[in-house]
C-alpha positions in Angstrom: 0.0 0.0 0.0 2.8 2.4 0.9 4.6 1.6 -2.3 1.5 2.3 -4.3 1.0 5.6 -2.5 4.6 6.5 -3.1 4.4 6.0 -6.8 1.1 7.8 -7.1 2.5 10.8 -5.1 5.6 10.9 -7.3 3.4 10.8 -10.4 1.4 13.7 -9.0 4.7 15.6 -8.5 5.7 14.8 -12.1 2.6 16.5 -13.4 2.9 19.4 -11.1 -0.3 18.6 -9.1 -2.4 19.2 -12.3 -1.0 22.7 -12.4 -2.2 23.6 -8.9 0.5 24.5 -6.4 -1.4 23.2 -3.3 -1.8 19.7 -4.9 1.9 19.7 -5.8 3.1 20.7 -2.3 0.8 18.1 -0.8 2.3 15.4 -3.1 5.9 16.5 -2.1 5.0 16.4 1.6 3.4 12.9 1.2 6.5 11.6 -0.6 8.8 12.8 2.1 6.6 11.6 4.9 6.3 8.1 3.3 10.1 8.0 2.8 10.6 8.9 6.4 8.1 6.4 7.7 9.4 3.6 5.4 13.0 4.1 6.5 12.4 4.6 10.2 12.5 0.9 11.0 15.4 0.1 8.6 17.6 3.1 8.8 16.8 5.9 11.3 19.5 8.2 9.9 17.9 8.1 6.4 14.5 8.7 7.9 15.9 11.8 9.7 17.3 13.2 6.5 13.9 12.8 4.8 12.1 14.7 7.6 14.9 17.3 7.7 14.3 18.0 4.0 10.6 18.3 4.7 11.3 20.8 7.5 13.5 22.8 5.2 10.8 23.0 2.5 8.3 24.2 5.2 10.8 26.9 6.0 11.5 27.8 2.4 8.7 26.5 0.0 10.7 27.2 -3.2 12.9 24.2 -2.2 10.0 22.0 -3.1 10.5 22.9 -6.8 14.0 21.3 -6.7 13.5 18.1 -8.7 17.1 17.1 -8.3 16.9 17.2 -4.5 13.7 15.1 -4.4 15.1 12.6 -6.9 18.4 12.3 -4.9 16.4 11.7 -1.8 14.4 9.0 -3.5 17.6 7.4 -4.8 19.5 7.3 -1.5 16.3 6.0 0.2 16.4 2.9 -2.0 13.8 3.9 -4.6 16.2 4.2 -7.4 13.9 3.3 -10.3 11.3 5.9 -9.1 14.1 8.5 -8.9 15.1 7.9 -12.5 11.5 7.8 -13.6 10.7 11.2 -12.0 13.8 12.9 -13.5 13.2 11.5 -16.9 9.7 13.0 -16.9 11.2 16.5 -16.2 13.7 16.6 -19.1 11.4 18.2 -21.8 10.4 21.2 -19.7 14.0 21.6 -18.4 15.4 21.7 -21.9 12.4 23.6 -23.4 14.5 26.7 -24.3 16.9 24.5 -26.3 14.4 22.3 -28.1 12.8 23.3 -31.4 9.5 21.5 -30.6 6.0 22.7 -29.8 5.4 23.9 -26.3 2.9 21.1 -25.6 6.0 18.8 -25.3 6.8 20.7 -22.1 3.3 20.5 -20.7 2.5 18.7 -17.4 0.7 15.9 -19.2 3.6 15.2 -21.5 5.6 14.8 -18.3 3.0 12.4 -17.0 3.2 10.3 -20.2 6.9 10.1 -19.9 6.7 9.1 -16.3 4.3 6.2 -17.1 6.4 5.2 -20.2 9.6 5.0 -18.2 7.9 3.0 -15.6 6.4 0.5 -18.1 9.7 0.1 -20.0 11.6 -0.5 -16.7 9.1 -3.1 -15.5 9.2 -4.9 -18.8 13.0 -4.9 -19.2 14.1 -5.3 -15.6 17.6 -6.3 -16.5 18.4 -2.9 -17.8 16.3 -0.9 -15.3 19.4 0.1 -13.3 21.1 1.3 -16.4 18.0 3.3 -17.4 18.0 4.9 -14.0 21.7 5.8 -14.1 21.2 7.2 -17.6 18.3 9.3 -16.5 20.3 10.8 -13.6 23.3 11.6 -15.8 21.1 13.1 -18.6 19.2 15.3 -16.1 22.5 16.5 -14.5 23.8 17.5 -17.9 20.5 19.1 -18.9 20.5 21.0 -15.6 23.9 22.5 -16.4 22.7 23.5 -19.9 19.4 25.0 -18.6 21.2 27.0 -15.8 23.6 28.4 -18.4 20.8 29.6 -20.6 20.4 33.3 -20.0 18.9 36.3 -21.9 18.8 40.0 -21.8 15.7 42.0 -20.6 16.3 44.9 -23.0 15.1 48.4 -21.9 12.3 50.0 -23.9 12.3 53.6 -25.1 8.8 54.7 -23.9 7.5 58.2 -24.5 5.0 59.7 -22.1 5.1 56.8 -19.7 5.0 57.3 -16.0 8.3 56.3 -14.2 6.7 53.3 -12.6 5.5 51.8 -15.9 8.8 52.2 -17.9 10.9 49.1 -18.6 14.6 49.2 -18.0 15.8 51.1 -15.0 14.5 48.8 -12.3 15.5 45.7 -14.2 19.0 47.0 -14.4 18.9 47.9 -10.8 17.7 44.4 -9.8 20.1 42.5 -12.1 23.0 44.7 -11.2 24.1 45.3 -14.8 23.2 47.1 -18.0 20.9 45.2 -20.3 21.8 45.0 -24.0 19.6 45.7 -27.0 16.5 47.8 -27.4 13.2 46.2 -26.3 9.9 46.6 -28.1 6.6 46.9 -26.2 3.6 45.9 -28.5 0.0 46.1 -27.4 -3.5 47.1 -28.5 -2.8 47.0 -32.2 -5.9 46.4 -34.4 -3.8 45.2 -37.4 -0.9 42.8 -37.8 2.6 44.2 -36.8 5.8 42.8 -38.3 8.1 43.1 -35.3 11.8 42.3 -35.7 13.3 40.8 -32.5 16.5 42.8 -32.1 16.1 42.8 -28.3 13.5 41.6 -25.9 9.9 41.6 -27.3 7.3 42.6 -24.6 3.8 41.7 -25.8 0.5 42.7 -24.1 -3.2 42.8 -25.0 -4.1 42.4 -28.7 -0.5 42.6 -29.9 -1.2 41.0 -33.3 2.3 39.7 -34.1 3.8 36.4 -35.3 3.9 35.1 -31.8 0.8 36.0 -29.8 -2.2 33.8 -29.8 -5.0 35.7 -28.0 -5.8 37.4 -24.8 -5.5 35.2 -21.8 -7.0 35.6 -18.3 -5.9 33.0 -15.8 -8.7 31.3 -13.9 -7.1 31.0 -10.5 -5.3 33.2 -8.0 -1.6 33.9 -8.8 -0.3 32.1 -5.8 -2.0 28.9 -6.7 -0.4 28.4 -10.1 2.3 25.8 -10.6 4.8 27.4 -13.0 5.6 25.3 -16.0 9.3 25.7 -16.3 12.6 24.0 -15.8 14.0 23.6 -12.3 16.1 26.8 -12.1 13.3 29.1 -13.4 10.6 27.4 -11.3 12.7 27.8 -8.1 13.2 31.5 -8.9 9.5 32.1 -9.4 9.0 30.2 -6.1 11.4 32.5 -4.3 9.4 35.5 -5.5 6.2 33.8 -4.3 4.3 34.0 -7.6 4.6 35.2 -11.2 3.5 38.8 -10.7 2.0 39.8 -14.0 -1.2 40.9 -15.6 -1.1 37.8 -18.0 -3.4 39.6 -20.5 -1.8 37.8 -23.4 -0.6 34.4 -24.4 1.8 33.0 -27.0 0.8 30.5 -29.7 0.4 27.1 -28.3 2.7 25.6 -31.0 5.5 28.0 -30.1 8.9 26.3 -29.9 11.8 26.9 -27.5 9.4 27.2 -24.6 10.9 29.0 -21.5 8.0 29.1 -19.1 4.2 29.2 -18.9 1.1 28.1 -17.1 -1.6 25.4 -17.6 -5.0 26.5 -18.8 -7.2 23.4 -18.3 -5.6 20.6 -20.4 -3.2 22.8 -22.4 -0.1 24.7 -21.7 -0.1 28.5 -22.1 3.3 29.7 -23.3 4.3 33.0 -21.6 7.9 33.2 -22.7 9.8 31.7 -25.6 13.4 32.0 -26.7 14.5 33.2 -30.1 18.2 32.7 -29.9 19.6 35.4 -27.7 16.2 37.2 -27.5 13.1 36.6 -25.4 9.5 37.0 -26.4 7.4 37.7 -23.3 3.6 37.6 -23.1 3.5 38.5 -19.5 5.8 41.6 -19.6 4.2 43.4 -16.6 6.8 42.0 -14.2 9.5 43.9 -16.0 8.0 47.4 -15.4 9.8 49.5 -12.8 7.1 49.4 -10.1 6.9 45.6 -10.2 10.5 44.5 -11.0 11.7 44.7 -7.4 9.1 42.1 -6.5 10.2 39.7 -9.2 13.8 40.0 -8.3 14.7 36.2 -8.3 13.1 35.6 -11.7 14.8 38.7 -13.3 18.2 37.6 -11.9 17.6 34.0 -13.2 16.7 35.2 -16.7 19.7 37.5 -16.9 22.1 35.0 -15.3 23.0 37.4 -12.5 21.9 34.9 -9.7 25.5 33.6 -9.2 24.8 31.9 -5.8 21.9 30.0 -7.2 23.7 29.1 -10.4 26.4 27.5 -8.2 23.6 25.6 -6.3 22.2 24.1 -9.6 25.7 23.1 -10.7 26.2 21.4 -7.3 22.8 19.6 -7.8 24.0 18.3 -11.2 27.2 17.1 -9.7 25.3 15.4 -6.8 23.1 13.4 -9.2 26.2 11.9 -10.8 28.0 11.4 -7.4 25.2 9.4 -5.8 25.5 6.8 -8.5 28.8 5.7 -7.0 28.4 7.1 -3.5 24.7 7.1 -2.4 25.1 8.8 1.0 21.8 10.1 2.4 23.5 13.0 4.2 24.5 14.4 0.8 21.0 15.7 0.4 21.5 18.0 3.4 24.5 19.4 1.6 22.2 20.6 -1.2 19.9 22.1 1.4 22.8 23.9 3.1 24.1 25.3 -0.2 20.6 26.6 -1.1 20.0 28.4 2.2 23.5 29.9 2.0 22.6 31.3 -1.4 19.2 32.4 -0.1 20.5 34.2 3.0 23.7 35.7 1.3 23.5 39.6 1.9 22.3 41.6 -1.1 22.8 45.3 -1.5 19.7 47.4 -1.7 17.8 50.5 -0.6 14.9 49.2 1.5 15.2 46.4 4.0 11.9 44.7 4.7 11.4 42.5 7.8 8.1 40.6 7.6 6.2 38.3 5.3 8.1 35.6 3.5 7.1 36.8 0.1 6.6 40.4 -1.0 3.4 41.7 -2.6 3.3 45.0 -4.5 -0.4 45.9 -4.4 -0.9 46.7 -0.8 -0.8 49.8 1.5 1.4 47.8 4.0 5.1 48.2 4.2 6.0 45.7 1.5 4.3 48.0 -1.0 6.5 50.9 -0.2 9.1 50.1 -3.0 6.3 50.1 -5.6 5.3 53.6 -4.4 9.0 54.7 -4.6 9.2 53.5 -8.2 5.9 55.2 -9.2 7.3 58.4 -7.9 10.6 58.1 -9.8 12.8 56.6 -7.0 14.7 53.6 -8.5 15.0 51.5 -5.4 15.1 47.8 -4.6 14.9 45.5 -1.7 18.1 44.4 0.0 19.7 43.4 3.3 23.0 45.4 3.1 23.7 49.1 2.7 20.0 49.9 3.0 18.7 53.4 4.0 15.1 52.6 4.9 14.0 49.8 7.3 10.4 48.6 7.2 9.2 46.3 10.0 6.0 44.5 9.4 3.3 44.0 12.0 4.4 41.8 14.9 7.9 41.5 13.7 11.2 42.7 15.4 14.4 43.9 13.8 17.7 45.5 14.6 18.6 48.7 12.9 21.7 48.5 10.6 22.7 52.1 9.9 19.3 52.9 8.2 18.3 56.6 8.2 14.5 55.9 8.4 12.7 53.2 10.3 9.0 52.5 9.5 7.1 50.5 12.0 3.7 48.8 11.4 1.5 48.1 14.5 3.2 46.0 17.2 6.4 46.1 15.2 9.7 46.6 17.2 13.1 47.9 16.4 16.2 47.8 18.5 18.5 50.9 18.2 21.7 51.2 20.3 20.2 48.8 22.9 16.9 50.7 23.1 13.6 49.0 21.9 11.0 51.1 20.1 7.5 49.6 19.4 4.6 50.9 17.5 1.2 50.8 19.2 -1.9 49.0 17.7 -4.5 51.7 18.4 -5.2 53.9 15.3 -4.6 57.6 15.8 -6.0 58.9 12.5 -4.0 61.5 10.8 -1.4 62.7 13.2 1.7 64.8 12.7 1.1 64.4 9.0 1.1 60.6 9.1 -1.9 58.8 7.7 -3.2 56.0 10.0 -0.7 57.0 12.6 0.3 54.9 15.7 1.9 55.9 18.9 5.6 55.1 19.4 6.7 53.5 22.7 10.3 53.8 23.9 11.0 51.0 26.3 7.2 50.8 26.9 6.9 54.5 27.6 4.6 56.4 25.1 6.1 59.2 23.1 4.0 62.2 22.2 4.3 61.8 18.4 4.0 59.3 15.6 7.4 60.5 14.3 10.4 60.3 16.5 13.9 61.5 15.7 17.1 60.7 17.5 20.7 60.9 16.5 19.8 61.5 12.9 17.5 58.5 12.7 13.7 59.0 12.1 11.2 56.4 13.3 7.7 56.6 11.9 4.8 54.4 13.2 1.8 53.8 10.9 -0.6 51.1 9.8 -0.3 51.9 6.1 3.4 52.7 5.3 2.7 52.9 1.6 0.5 56.0 2.1 3.4 58.0 3.6 4.7 61.1 1.9 7.2 59.4 -0.4 8.8 62.6 -1.6 9.8 63.2 2.1 11.3 59.7 2.3 13.1 60.0 -1.0 15.3 62.7 0.5 17.0 60.0 2.6 17.8 57.8 -0.4 
């Protein structure tokens, strides 16, 4: 019964939970739980590693997208055939940008067919099943190196009369840390066909009418519930951002080749990005505009190849898949987890340090929306953890100031400065001292008379809606 459940759960992982993220995460949790229970009586150490990986995924959900980690854990737990079967099913979507075949080949259901096909062939030819498994691991490792090395430019667009927040270029370059080559083209709302030459990134939107776009597309489920159809590196990047933050008002033709990423719409795949050599064609270009780019930081860095720490992680994953064929040590899986968290927590330079929710959402009046407001008002800023000038602490969280000039506290948030703890109250004060939705500030539990407090050149502001603050005032500190 356990074996049947394990194969079923792995099959559900292979097809991405039918395109639904909750189903996929449930399948991953079931697989890890079954591996832990199954190994508890035989090898307690292996069971511990299974549960440790599950705990790491709970802490950082994007780790659940790491097919190589899950396959390595299956392999060292004694389920070698299942490991090879799972990785074989993921090859088409991983190599999508390099393959001149229709995007349906990268769909979840194509992965399901390959999963079943590998299983049937292995069952029929048992003598070569071990060789098939080893071949699958080696092929996936090589494919992972190739996919990680595939990078593109996100070319800036020359836009006349556009507001600063809706231009494409400055924020992408700020997030990626380098100038982007080429000249991008933004195409939308055209009633007649447009012959667009891809000399840089092509950003499509509603009713573009080009060689690539199919029709308008409106996804049927909330953004956070979508399982991204993409290779492991891109999928994990989207997972680190929390969701693909775009309007998704357009889709590329379903027979598009060199598929980069997309979503499932019922039983068919909706291509949202394809590769034309060195150029990208994007149907969901909203994430590249200045006011949203800081919230899609991981994806932008992955596309442009500026996520060096995570590139190293994927190369380690590829090496691990080959290493375990000769040296199947369960503790090696924790090495992968360690390398990933080291890359995740490595300090990044920025302007605004946010302490709060795991994933950042732009469309809110809370503190995480403050960077979007900065961008809308012409301030090219990004999130970071080093060299920041503004610290935003979310409701109920605590932080220590690191040389920031401005500290913004949401209700019940705390900040420690020079050994003194300041806390924002939770009782709304209306508009007070020019602060909308103001809160009282408590210094070591003693109430201060204002919602704005200044000491030693540092300003503390307490409010329930940080994104409604006077941004021009805050920009003077950047």
